[in-house]
Phi, psi and omega in degrees: 000133186275333184103171186285339181291326180289341182261013186290313180084182185290329179293320178296317178294324178295316179296318179296320179295315179297317178297321178295317179296318178296317179302310182291329176295319178294318179298314180296318179298315180296319178294318179295321178294324180294323185253012182291152189249001184267009178275139180288330183252012183278175182292335181279344181267087182261337183270125178283174177301136181289136174278166185301325180294320178295319178297318178297317179297320178295317179297321178293320180295326178284343181091017179288330181232157180278170180292323178296317179295322178298312182297317181297314181290324178295318178299318179296320182286326187273342181283150175259148181144344173084200188286331182296314181289330177295317178297320178296319181294322179294322178292322179293324181291327180285320189240000000 
């Protein structure tokens, strides 16, 4: 007697192959979901939203803005007083 494995036939092998592929697809999906980096609250997302000063510093480091422009914008961002004083400073800078 050969046992039940010898009597499976082509349909049985097809079902086993499909089940094996589904099993490994689920395993790969779970591992990828565990380590994916596009989640806002996941382990790979360590950097919070950049504040305006950090963005300004990065632009200056890349060379997008000049040092005079950097100093002027940093002064505008760090001073307290709101939009009214910012508007006054822009008028003083122009004239």
